N, C-alpha and C positions, 0 to 999 in steps of 0.2 A: 201150391202144396198146402194141404190142411195141417195146421199145427195142433198138437195135443197140449193143452194147458190146464192141468188139473189144479183145483184149489184145495187148500188145507181143509176147508169145511167138508168138501166132497170126500176126501180121503178119510177124514176122521169119522164120517158117517158110516164108512165101510170098515172101520177098524184098522185102517192102514196108516203107515208112517212113511214119509218120503226120506230118502237119504240126504236130500239137499232142499233147503228152502231158498227159492230165488226171490230176493228182496228187490222189487222193481224200482221203488223210489218215486218221488213226485215227478221228476223230469221224465223218467221212463214210462210213466203212466199218462202224463198230460201234455208234454211238449211234443209237437208233431214231428220234429226232427229226431228227437231221441227215442220216440216210439219205434223207429226203424232199428235202433240198436237193441231194444228189448226183443223185437221179433227175430233179429239175427241170433241173439243168445239162445232163445227158445228153439230156433231152427237147429242150432248146434246141439243143444241138450237132447232134442228129439232124435237127431242123427246118430248120436253115440249111445242112445238108450239109457240116459241117466234117469233114475227114479226121483223126480223133483215135484215141487208144488209151489204155487204162489198164494199169497193171502187174499188177493182180489180186493173186494170192497172192504175187507177188514183191515187192510194195510193203511196206516196213518203216517204222517211225517215223523221222522226220527226225532225232530226237535233241534236239529243242528242249526238251522238259520236263527231260531230264537236264542239259542245259547250264544252263538257268535255275535249276535246283535246286543247281547247283554241281558236278555230276559230269562234269568235262571228259573224263575217260578214257572213260566210257560214251558220251558224245556223239560223240567221235571214232571210236569203234568202229562206232556206228550210221551215222554220216555216211559213213565210208569205204566201207562196204558198199553204200550207196545210190549213191555217186559211181561206184564200179566198175560197178555194174549199168547206170546211165544212160549212162555213157561207152561201155560195150560195145554198147549198143543205138544209139549215135550220136544221142542225144537232143539237140535244139537248142532247143526251145521247150516250156516247162512252164506250165500254168495250174492254179491251185489255189484252192479256196474257203476255205482257212484262212489268216488273216494270219500265224499263227505259222509254218506251213510256208513261206509266201511269204517272210517276212522272213529265215528261216535259209537257205533255198535260194538266195535272191538275194544276200544279204550275207555269209554265212559259209561257204557251200560253195566259192566260188572259191578260197579259201586252201587248200582240201584237194584242189584239182584238178578241181572240178566247176563249170564256167562255162557257164551256160545263160541264155537269155532267159526270165525268170520274170515272169509276170503274175498278179496277183490276179484272181479272176473278175469283180470289179466293172470293172476296166480292160478285160478281154476283152469283156464284155457291152457296155460303152460303145463299143468299136471296132465291134462288130457292128451296133449301132444307127447309129453315125455313117456307116458305109460302106453303109448301106441293106440289109444282109443280114437284119437283124432289124427287122421293121416291126410296130409295135403297133397294135391296132385303136383307132379313135376311140370314145370312150364305152364303154371296156371295164369290167371288173368293179370297178375302183377309181376310176372317174370321180367326182370331187367328194369323195372320202374324204380325211380328214386323216391324213397319214403323217409321223411324226417319225423322223429317222435318228440312230442312235447310232454315233459314231465309235469304231472299235476302235483301241486304243492302238498295236498293232503294224502297223496299216494307216495310221493317221493320223499321229500324232506321230513314229513310228519311220521312216515311209517317205513322208510328205507326200502320201498319196493321200486327198484330200478331195473333189475334184470328180467323179471317176468314179462313185462310188456315188450321188451326188446327181443326176448326169446320167441315170443309169439310172432313178431314181425319177421324174424329170421327164418321162420318155417315157410315163408311165402315164396322163396326163390327170388326175392327182390333185393335191391341195394339199399341198405340202411345207412343214411347219412346223418351225422350228428350236428346239431347246432352248436355254435361256439359256447353258448351258455346252456349246459345240460346237466342232468343228474343233480348232484348236490349244489351246483352253481346255476341251476335252472331258474328261469324268470317266471313269475306268476303271470297267469293270463289276465289278471285284473279283477277276477270275480270272487275270489276266496274271502273267507271271514265275513260273510254276509254283504260284501261289496256288490254282489250281483243285483241286489234289490235297491240300490240307491244310485243317484247320479254321481259321476266322478267329481272330485274336488278340482278346483281351478289349477291348471298347470300348463306345461308346454305341449304335452302329448299324452294321449290315453295309453295305458299300459298294454292293452291288446294290440295297438298299432305298433308299439315298440317290439312286442313279441313276434308279430307276424313278419316284421322286417328281419328279425333273426332267422326265421324260417325261410324267407325268400332268398337269403344269401346262400342257402344250400342248394338252390336251383332244384326244388323237389317237384315231383308229379303229385305227391300226396303229403298232407300233414296228418300224422296219426295222433289221435287223442284217446284218453281212457276216462273221460269225465264229462258229464253233460254241461257243466259251466264252461269248461275249456272249449267244448264243441261250439257253443254259442259265441263266445268271445273271439275265437280264432276265425270262425266263419265270417263274422262281422269284419274282422281285420282283412281277410282276403277280399271281401267286397269293397272295402275302403281303398284297396290298392288296384281295384278293377282287374283282378286276376282269377275270377271265377271259372273261366274256361281253361286256364292253365293249371290251377292248383285246386285239388279237392280235399276237403277236411273229412276224415272218416274215423270211426271208432275201431279199435282192434277187432272186435267181434264181427264187424261188417266185412273186414278184409277176409277173415276165415270163412264166413258164411257164403261169400260170393264165390268161393272156390269149391264149395261142396257139390 
């Protein structure tokens, strides 16, 4: 299926404005696994006829890793470049699949002059389902399957987005099973706060192993995630437990796109 992916530059040249800017993010652009999530989201956007655009080669890192690692100067340089670009294009609404991009665009860009309506893709997908634009088939690919959802720290505890991801999964006709540590008591995958880019400190067990053990206890067919960092860490956790054939780690958008 050919995907229609307009860029902001193309639309601006035609004097057009999208309803939604899809912020792809570094992982969604460059990480081979998370590119599949990007294509799933675009497949959904095309399917429901959303007027959207991406920045393409004009998109730069939000500056989140620099800020979390303590380099405020680099963060402000990266952020100001993005703010100037988004404001020049007159962007009003941004959707992103990365909780780290979501958090920083929503909560930290306004202080630098970048105020937008920012939605995580879980919230946007929930809206599409609630308003009837996105209808899932009954008895789809995941009917009767056990799915456990891992709360991303930057989506859950940082921004209180707990229900949207679960509402998306509940539209699948699957069985949603909660880990003992979930929602406000959820456990980090081990990659947040720029930990993704360094080796773990000495200890008895890596956090992603501890977290995948939580997931395994629910006896799931799938572990659902809504963050590229969580995707990497929990996939590595599944491999560590030699359970790749029994448990698949998938993003929310991939579940929905598979049933279209």
